[in-house]
KEKE-3310 file (N, C-alpha, C; in steps of 0.2 Angstrom, whole numbers, plus 5000, padded with zeros to 4 digits):
npx = (5898:5885:5883:5877:5861:5854:5841:5836:5826:5826:5819:5802:5785:5768:5761:5772:5788:5806:5819:5835:5845:5857:5862:5860:5845:5846:5839:5831:5818:5810:5811:5804:5792:5788:5786:5777:5766:5759:5745:5740:5752:5757:5767:5783:5800:5817:5834:5849:5861:5860:5856:5843:5826:5811:5794:5778:5762:5746:5740:5737:5733:5744:5758:5774:5782:5777:5779:5793:5796:5790:5798:5810:5808:5806:5819:5827:5823:5828:5841:5842)
npy = (5437:5437:5433:5443:5440:5440:5444:5445:5451:5443:5441:5444:5441:5441:5432:5425:5424:5425:5423:5428:5420:5424:5415:5397:5389:5380:5368:5362:5356:5359:5373:5375:5370:5378:5390:5386:5385:5397:5407:5408:5405:5395:5386:5381:5381:5377:5381:5374:5376:5389:5396:5401:5405:5400:5405:5402:5410:5415:5427:5444:5442:5442:5453:5457:5462:5457:5443:5443:5447:5437:5426:5431:5431:5417:5412:5418:5412:5400:5402:5406)
npz = (5718:5707:5690:5676:5669:5653:5641:5624:5611:5596:5585:5579:5575:5572:5584:5587:5594:5595:5606:5613:5624:5637:5645:5646:5652:5668:5670:5657:5655:5666:5665:5652:5655:5665:5658:5648:5656:5657:5653:5636:5630:5617:5612:5617:5614:5616:5610:5612:5605:5598:5609:5609:5612:5607:5606:5603:5603:5607:5597:5600:5613:5621:5624:5617:5627:5638:5637:5636:5649:5657:5653:5657:5671:5673:5669:5679:5690:5688:5690:5703)
capx = (5895:5881:5883:5871:5858:5851:5837:5836:5822:5829:5814:5795:5780:5762:5760:5778:5794:5812:5823:5842:5847:5864:5864:5854:5842:5849:5834:5827:5811:5807:5810:5799:5786:5786:5784:5771:5760:5756:5740:5741:5757:5755:5772:5789:5806:5824:5839:5855:5867:5860:5854:5837:5820:5805:5788:5772:5757:5739:5741:5732:5732:5750:5763:5781:5785:5774:5782:5800:5796:5789:5804:5816:5807:5807:5826:5830:5821:5833:5848:5841)
capy = (5441:5434:5435:5446:5436:5445:5441:5450:5449:5442:5441:5444:5442:5440:5425:5421:5428:5422:5427:5425:5420:5425:5408:5392:5386:5374:5362:5364:5353:5364:5380:5375:5368:5385:5395:5384:5385:5404:5407:5411:5402:5388:5381:5384:5377:5380:5378:5375:5379:5396:5399:5404:5402:5401:5405:5404:5412:5418:5434:5449:5440:5444:5458:5454:5464:5452:5437:5444:5448:5430:5422:5433:5428:5410:5411:5421:5407:5394:5404:5409)
capz = (5714:5702:5683:5673:5664:5648:5636:5619:5606:5590:5579:5581:5570:5575:5587:5587:5596:5597:5611:5614:5632:5638:5648:5645:5658:5671:5669:5651:5656:5671:5662:5647:5659:5669:5653:5645:5660:5656:5648:5630:5627:5614:5611:5619:5613:5617:5606:5615:5601:5597:5615:5608:5615:5602:5609:5599:5607:5605:5595:5603:5620:5625:5621:5617:5633:5643:5636:5638:5657:5659:5651:5662:5678:5673:5669:5685:5695:5687:5693:5710)
cpx = (5891:5882:5877:5868:5854:5847:5836:5831:5826:5825:5807:5790:5774:5761:5766:5784:5800:5816:5830:5843:5854:5866:5858:5851:5846:5845:5829:5819:5807:5806:5805:5792:5783:5783:5777:5765:5756:5751:5742:5747:5755:5760:5779:5795:5812:5829:5846:5861:5866:5858:5847:5831:5814:5799:5783:5766:5751:5740:5735:5731:5738:5754:5770:5784:5783:5778:5790:5800:5795:5795:5810:5814:5808:5815:5829:5828:5826:5840:5847:5842)
cpy = (5437:5437:5438:5441:5441:5441:5447:5447:5449:5443:5441:5445:5440:5433:5421:5426:5423:5426:5424:5426:5420:5418:5404:5391:5380:5368:5364:5362:5358:5371:5380:5374:5375:5390:5393:5384:5392:5404:5411:5408:5396:5383:5385:5379:5381:5377:5379:5378:5386:5400:5403:5401:5404:5400:5407:5405:5415:5425:5438:5447:5443:5449:5455:5456:5459:5445:5438:5444:5441:5426:5424:5431:5421:5408:5413:5415:5401:5396:5407:5416)
cpz = (5708:5695:5681:5668:5659:5643:5631:5614:5599:5584:5582:5575:5574:5578:5588:5589:5597:5601:5612:5621:5632:5641:5647:5652:5661:5670:5663:5653:5661:5669:5657:5650:5662:5664:5650:5649:5660:5651:5642:5626:5623:5613:5613:5618:5614:5613:5609:5611:5600:5604:5614:5610:5610:5606:5604:5604:5604:5603:5598:5610:5624:5621:5621:5624:5639:5643:5638:5646:5660:5658:5656:5669:5678:5673:5676:5691:5694:5690:5700:5711)
residu = (UNK:UNK:UNK:UNK:UNK:UNK:UNK:UNK:UNK:UNK:UNK:UNK:UNK:UNK:UNK:UNK:UNK:UNK:UNK:UNK:UNK:UNK:UNK:UNK:UNK:UNK:UNK:UNK:UNK:UNK:UNK:UNK:UNK:UNK:UNK:UNK:UNK:UNK:UNK:UNK:UNK:UNK:UNK:UNK:UNK:UNK:UNK:UNK:UNK:UNK:UNK:UNK:UNK:UNK:UNK:UNK:UNK:UNK:UNK:UNK:UNK:UNK:UNK:UNK:UNK:UNK:UNK:UNK:UNK:UNK:UNK:UNK:UNK:UNK:UNK:UNK:UNK:UNK:UNK:UNK)
# end
C-alpha cells in the first residue's frame, strides 16, 4: 500500500504561493525542473527543513488551484 502524499497552501499573496509537502521530492532537481517548465512560473524553490515549496508566478496568469494541481502532479510522478 502506498502512503498518501498531501500538499497544503501555507501562504499566498499575488504572484507568490508557499506549499507544504507531506513528503519531499525524491529528486529535487528533476522536481524543480518539471515545475519550472510550466508557463507562468517564474521561480521555484524547495526547503527540505520545512518541506515547503515556494513558487513565484505571473500574477493573473495562474490561479492557486492550478499551481497546486501542477505541484501535486509533479510530486506524484516522483513517487510513481
